[in-house]
N, C-alpha and C positions, 0 to 999 in steps of 0.2 A: 356630073362626073360619075363614071361607072365604078363598080366595086373593085375591079382590077386596077383602075387608075388610083383609087383611094389607097389600095394596098401598096402600089408602086410609090406613091407620095410618102406613105408612112415609112417605108424602107429607106427612102432618101432622107427623111427627117432623122431617123436613127443614124444614118451614115453621116449626116451633118454634125450630130452630137459627137460621133467618134472623131471627126475632123478636129473639133475644138478640144477634145480630150487629148488628142495627140499633140496639139498646140501647147496645152498646159504642161504635159509631161516633158516636152522639150525644154521648157523653162525650168521645171523641177530638176532635170538631169544636168543642165548646163550652168545653173546659177552658182555664183561665188559665195553669197551670203548664206549662213546656216539658217536664217529665218525663212528663206525661200527653199533651199535645197533639202533641209531636214524637217521643217515645220509646215511647209506647203502654204506659206502666207502669200497667196497669189490669186490671180483669176485670169480667165481667158474666154473670149467670146467672138462670135461673128455677127455682123450687122449688115442690113441692107443699105442701098445707096442713100437713103434718107436718114440713116443713123439709128434705125430701129433694131433692137437686139433680136436676132433669130434663134440663137442657141448659145448656151454657155457650157463650159466644162464642169463636170462634177467636182473635179479637183479644184479647190479654192475656197474662199470665204465669202459669206453673204455681204460683208462690208465692202469688199472689193467688187464683186459681181454687180450688185444692185446700184452702187454708185457709178460704176463704169457704164451702165445702161444710160445714165443721164450725161456722163462726161463726154461720150462720143459726140453728142449733139453740140457741146461747147466747141469741140475741135472743128466740126463742120462749119459752125458759125464764124470761127476765127480765121480759117484758111479757105479762101474762095476756091470753087471748083477749078477755075482756070489756072490756079497755082498748084494743083495736084498732078503728080506725074507717076508713072510706074517706077518702082524703086524707092519711093518716098517712105519715110517713117517720121511721125510727129510725136512730141513728148511734152509732158508737163508734170509738175508736182504741186500745182496750185490747189490748196486745200478746198477752195470753194468751187472749183471747176473740175477737180479730180476726185480724190477719195477721202478727203477730210484732214490730212496732215502732210507735212513736207516729206516725211520718210517714205511715202508711197509714190513710186514712179509709174505713171501711166503712159503707155505707148500705143499709138493708133497708126495703122498702115492701110492706105487705100489698096483695094484689090482690083487690078485691071485684067481684062481678057482682051488682048490686043490694045486698042486705044479706048475701049469701053469700060467705064467704071461699073463694077458689078457689086461692090460692097466694101466693107471694112473689116479688118481684124484688129482687136484690141486686147491688151493684157496689162496687168498691174502686178507689181511686186514691192515688198517692203525691203529697202536697202539698209545696211548696217549704220550708215552715217550720212548726214547732209550738212555737217558743220555746225556753226552756232554753239548753243549751249549743250547740244547733244540731245538724246532722246529722254526727255524729262518734263516735269511740270513747272519748273522754276521760271520760265520765261514770262515776261509781262506783255509781250506783243509777238506777233508772228515774225517780225523782223529780227528778233533775237534767236529764233529757233532754227535757223539754217538758211542755206541758199535757196532762193525762189526761182523756179524755172517757169516762165510764162509759156503758154502754148506756142511752140515753135518747131522747126524742123530739126530732128536728130540726123536725118539723112535726106538728101535730095537727089533723085535719079541714081540712087545707090552710093553716093559719095557722102561720107560721114562728116558732120560739122565739127571740124577740129578745134575751132574756137570755143565751142561749148565744152569739149573734153578738157581743154586747157583750164577753163574756168572751174570745172569740177575738181580737177587735180589740185588746184590752188586753194580750195575751200573745204575739203573733207579730210578726215583723219585717216581713212582707209581707202585711198584712191584706187588701188588695184581691184579691191573687192567691188567698189561702187561702179567703176567703169566696166568691169567684167559683167556686172549685172545688167548694165545698159545694153551691152552687146547681146546678152542672153535674151533680153526682152525683145530686141529687134529680130533675133533669130527665131524666136517663138512665133511671131507673126508671119515670118517668111515661110515657116513650115505649114502653118494654117493655109496660107495662100496657095502653096504648091499642091497640097492635098485637095483643096477645093477645085482647082482647075482640073486635076485628074478626075475628080468625081463628075464634074459637069461634062467633060468629054466622054466619059464612060457611059453616062445615062442619056446623053444627047440633048442636054438643055443649054441654051445660049446664055441664060442668066439665072439668077436666083428667084426672079419674080414669081413664077408659078408655085415654087415650093414655099416661098414666103407667104403667099396668099393662103395656101393650105394650112400652114403652121398657125397663122394668126386666126383664121376662121375656126379651126378646131379648138384652139386654146380658148377663145372667147366663149364658144358654146359650152365647153367643159366647165369653165369657171362660173358661168351663169347658172349652170345646173347645180353647182355646189352652193352658190349664194341662195338659190331658191329654197334650199333645205335648212337655212339658218334662221333663228328667231330674229325678228326685226325690232329695232329700238335703240336706245342709248344707254351706255354703261360707262362708269368712270373708275379710276383707280389712282392711288397715290403711293409714293415710295420715298423713303429717305436713303440717301447714299452718304458715304463718309465725307465727301468733298475734300478740299485741301486741308483746311484748318478748322472747319465747322461743317455740320451736316447740310446737305443740299436736298431740297424737296423737288421731286419730279411728279408731274401730274399729267394724266391723259384721259380723254373722253373718246370713246369709239361710238360710231353710229353705223348700224348695219341696215342697208336698204336693198331693194331688188337690183339696183344698179351697181352696188359695190360696198366697200367698207371705208369709212372716213375716220381718220384719227386726228385729234387736235390736242396740242400740248399746252394750251392756255392754263395758267396757274403754276407753271414750273418756275423755279427761282431764276433770278437774273444771271447774266454771264459772270463768270469768276474772273478775278484779276490774274489768276494763274492758268497754266496751260492744260486745263481739263475741259475746256469749252468744245462744243460740237457744232461744226457747220451743218446746216439743214440737210445737205445732200447725204450725209452719213446717217443722220437721224432717220431720214426717209428709208434708207437702205435696210436698217434693222427693224424699223416698225413694219415695213412690208414683209420682211422675212418672218416675223412673228405671226402675222396674220396668215401668210401662206402656209406655215406649218400646221395651222388649224384647218383652214378652209380648203386648201388644195395641195397637200404635200406631195402627191404623186403626179401632178401635172408639170411638165417641163417648164422651166423658168424662161420667159421671154418678155418682150415689150407688151404683148397682149395680156399676159397674166398680171404683170405689174400695173397695167392701166386700170385694173379693178380696185386698186387701193390708192386713196388720196390722203396725203399727209400734209398738215399745215401747223404753223406755230407762229406766235408773235416772237419778237426778239427776246430771247432768254438763253439759258445755258445750252439748250438743245437747238437753238437757231442763233448762234453767235456770228456776228458780222465782222468782216475785216476791219481792223487788223488784230482781232482778238488772238491770244495765244491758244493753239489748238493741238500741240504736240501729242498730248495724251487723250485725244478725243475718244479713244476706244474705252477708257475707264468708265466714263459716263455713258457712252454710246452702247456699250455691251449690256447696260442695265435696261435699255429701252425694251427689248423683248419681254423681260419679266414684268415690266410696267404694263405693257400692252396685254400680255397674257393674263395679268391679274384682272383687267377689265373684262376680257373675254370669258374668264372663269365665272363671272356673274351672269353672263348670257348663256353659258354652257356648263352649268354646275356639274361637278363630278367628272369632267372630261379634260381638265387642264392640269399639267404638272405643277408641282410646287416651285418656289423660287430656288435658284441655285447660286453658285459663287458669281456667275455672270462674267465680270471683267477678268481677262487673263491676268495672271500675276507675272507680267513681264519684268525682267531686270536687265538693265544695261550696266555692264561692269567695265570700268576703265582701270586696268591693272598696270603697275609700273614697279621698277626696282625700289625697294625700301632704302632709306638713307644709309649710306655706307656700303651698299651692295651694287653689283652690276647684274643686268638681266635683260628681259624682254618687256617691251610695252605692247599692249594689245587692247582692242575694243571687243568685248564679248557680249553677245546678246542671247538671253535665254527666254523661252516662252514656257510658262508653267500654268497648270489649270487646277482649280479646286473642284468640288463635287457638284454634280447636277442635282436638281430637285427630284424627289420621288415622283413617279408617274402613276396614273390610275391603273392599278393592277401590277405594277413593277417597281422594284427598288430603283433609286437614282443611280446613274453611272458615276463611278468614282474617278477623280482626276481626269475629267473629260471637259474639253473646251466647247461648252455651249454658251453663247450662240455662234462663236466665231468658227469653230470646226477645224482649227489648226491642229497639227500634231505636236506631241511633246518631243522636244529635241533629245536625242540619245546623249547620255552623259559623255560617252567617248567622243562624239562630235564636238561637244562644247569644250571639253578639255583640250582637244586638238587645236582649237583656235587661239589659245593663249595660256599663260602660266596660271591656271586656276585648277583647283581640286574640288570635286563634288564628294564630300565625305559621307553624305547620307541623302537618300531620295526614296522615301517609302510612304505607304498609305498612313494616314493619321487616324488612329483609333478614336472612337467616340465623337468624331466630327460630323457624321451624318445625323440629321434631325430624326428623332423617334417618330414612329407612326405605324399604321397598318402596313405601309410600305416605307422603308427606311430611305433617308436622303443619301446621296452619294458622298463618299469620303473625300476629304482634302488630302494634302500631302505634307510631309515634313521634309524640308530640304536644308542641308548644311553646306555652305560654300566658304572656301578659304582661298587666299592667294597661295601660289607655290612658295616654297622656301626662299627667303630673301626678297619677297615681294609684298606689296600692300595694294589696296584698291579703294577707289571711290565707286559708289554705285548709285544709280538712279532708281529710287523706289517708285513703283507704279501700281500700288495695291489698294484694294477696296474691300468692303465687308469686314473691316476691322472693328469699327464701332457700331455698324448696322448689319446684323446677321441676316442671312437668307431666311425668309419666313416660310413656315409650313402652310399646307393647304388642307382645308376640310378637317381640322382638328389635329393635324400633324404638328410635331415640334419644330422649332427653328433649328437650322444648322449651326454648328459652332462657328463663332467669328474667328478671323485670322489674327496673327500677331507677327511682329518683326522685332528681332532682338539679336544681341551678340551672345555667344556661348557662355559668357559670364553672367547673363541675366540682364544686361543693360538694355532697356527698351529703346527702340528706334522709331522714327516716324514712318508712317505708311506711304508718304509721298515726298519726293525731293531728293536732291543729291546729298549723300552722306559718306562717311569714311569708315573703313574697316582696317585697323592697323595690322602690321605684320604679327603673325602668331595667333590672331583671333579668327573665329569663324562667325559667319552670318547665319542665323537660324530663321527660316521662314516656316511658319505654321499656316498652311493655306486653309481657307474656310470650307465648310461642308455645305451640302444642299439641305433644304428643308424636307421634312417628312410629309407624307400624304395619308390622311385618315387617322382615326384615334389610335394611339399606341396599344390600348388594351385589346384591339382587334387583330394584332399581329399574330401570325401563325407561330406557335411555340417552336416548331421545327426550324423555321427561318431564324428565330432568335438564337437557338442553339447553334445553328450553322455560323452565325455572326461571331459568337463566342469562340467557336472552334477555329475560325480563320483569323481571329484577332481583330476583327472589325469593331468589336466591343471589348472593352477591358473588363476585368472583374469588378471594377468600381461601378459599372452601369449594367445591371442585369435586367 
């Protein structure tokens, strides 16, 4: 291939990424649920006819994108080629064939040029409700956690499956939002297909095959070059997380070879009886993401880059089998990157950030009129983030969702969805771990029902008993806490009640510090005091 051909292919690769980015932004702009529209809890990508991911949108989360890379293969296995037609869209929320829990809806659409299948578009989004117990950890099996949608057709030849929509309406609390999101997902794939056909016609390519060959060849070469520069050997790490009612031990061993990076989770605790278990497909997604952040952060993500990382585990909480409850798989799954990065820190000393809050502090609020009052019922979902760990050479980012990458929902958008009031949402002083570089700060959030209302809420919180650890002599981040405004302590997981007139107070955890605190620049410490990141109690 000539240099001109190389440049042409590179331009088309960039164009393909812009196609899937527009695909994702379509979902972002048309979604009904605030978790998608405001927080960006979604993913989008394009795949070749064999189901190999060619490109992903930058908009989205690693938990969705990397699981979707495997999920599309399950769709192809389930739906024969002879049953695929132009205008089809397929759907599932199977936790073991999709993205790890029932609240994530994955849609896959075959892309035809004439009668020829040239690829697939896929997208995923978190919907506000799937019935059952709701979004929480209290279920004892996946059957309690909501409606299960096996891999099936949402639409065939452009005709929507009305029976599926009727079943959804009968099983969820917010049918208009949920069904609206289903149509948004389908539209997202349609936009991707339309833009792809326009691109192929413009550049004069009949299929994606030449571009796919170029993408995969260049990616393999680039990843191999990065692997060659890494130390070879085995390193391990362990971590304690809060668990549901007792701490859970996570363990990982990584092996770096010339061929790739292998991660094994042998030694991790057994599955939990509660809904914090993680299907292996989700564990793989976040383990691969952690490795890629270190090995090849600037190489576009596709099947060739992911192929360099092998993830395995015996049956345990990171490889829970059906019918384990998995609704809050993200609470443990979001700890996987810190677990893997802790092992990589031993291979690459001084180069890996400290532990952070990890798991999102999601909260699902079910608000209703208090006894003796009339008013509105609503299901409200908020995504909140603690602090990131400090980085080599830089302080940690405050109130930032690492590793998930979702956005914080604006207060105004949250209050618009139901009768709730956010009385306070501000950075939490002294929550970042001390060090040469300070850990990122958590937040303080106060939530109440509007006048005449009360609410139940599903707590999905971690780092309450097990703080984020510092790195290379840095201090631990502050642990989180959950309470009412009168000081009553509440549990970090499970459905609980907030009566009329009371406020729920969430103190989100901070990230660990990096390096010895006595090496911190005095000017940086003075700036922290000036901005209120440090109180006068900690100088």
